[in-house]
Each structure stands twice: as C-alpha cells, then as structure tokens.
C-alpha positions in Angstrom: 0.1 0.3 0.2 1.5 3.4 -1.2 1.2 6.1 1.3 1.2 9.9 0.2 -0.9 12.4 2.6 0.2 15.2 4.8 1.3 14.9 8.6 -3.0 16.0 9.8 -4.0 12.5 8.0 -3.0 10.2 10.5 -6.6 9.1 11.4 -7.5 8.0 8.3 -4.0 5.9 7.2 -4.5 4.1 10.5 -8.1 3.1 9.3 -7.6 2.3 6.2 -4.1 0.1 6.7 -5.9 -1.3 9.9 -8.5 -3.0 7.4 -6.1 -3.4 4.7 -4.9 -6.0 7.4 -7.5 -7.6 8.4 -9.4 -8.2 5.5 -6.3 -9.8 4.1 -4.4 -12.0 6.3 -6.2 -15.5 7.5 -7.1 -15.7 11.3 -6.4 -13.3 14.0 -4.2 -9.7 13.9 -2.2 -8.8 17.2 -0.5 -5.6 17.0 1.6 -5.0 20.1 1.8 -1.3 20.7 5.1 -0.6 22.5 4.7 2.5 24.8 1.4 3.2 23.7 0.7 4.3 27.5 4.2 6.6 27.9 2.6 8.4 24.1 -0.5 9.0 25.4 0.8 10.6 28.5 3.7 12.7 26.9 0.4 13.7 24.7 -1.8 15.4 27.5 1.0 16.8 28.7 1.7 18.6 25.6 -1.4 20.2 25.7 -3.0 17.7 22.9 -5.8 15.8 25.1 -8.6 15.9 22.3 -5.8 13.5 19.7 -5.7 11.3 22.9 -8.8 10.6 23.3 -9.0 10.5 19.2 -6.7 7.9 18.8 -8.4 5.7 21.6 -11.5 6.2 20.1 -10.3 5.4 16.7 -8.5 1.8 18.1 -11.8 1.2 19.9 -13.0 1.9 16.5 -11.5 -0.7 14.4 -11.5 -3.5 16.9 -15.1 -3.3 17.1 -15.2 -3.2 13.3 -12.5 -6.0 12.7 -12.7 -8.0 15.4 -10.1 -10.3 14.0 -7.7 -7.0 15.3 -6.7 -7.5 18.8 -4.6 -4.8 20.5 -1.6 -5.6 23.3 -0.1 -2.0 24.8 
C-alpha cells in the first residue's frame, strides 16, 4: 500500500491500513503497541489531550469494526 498524505491525516491512514491487514490476513491480527501509555502521556502533557482521545477512540472503533484485530498495549 502506497501512502502519500499530510501528517495530520493519520486517522484515515491508520483505519485504512488496519482494515487492509484485517481483510487480508487469515485468523487474528495482534498488534503490540510498545510504549503507547508513554506516548499518550506525552501528548496529554503537551496540550494535545484531544488527540489522545481521538487516537483511543479510533483504536476502539477499529477493534469493534474488525473483530480479528487484537491489540496489546
């Protein structure tokens, strides 16, 4: 998959990429997000609390839309 989008367009890129993986991999897809709590903490401290909520909402929506996707934080 080729990606060419501005940096602020992360949400559609993330959801499209995970949908592609979920649709093309038989069985479960397990994503391990190393240091995600640290990233969320740094975003929140930098005043980007809205981005934290949006990222978590997006990850939740992906899990609900694609039951084969599992995530470890």
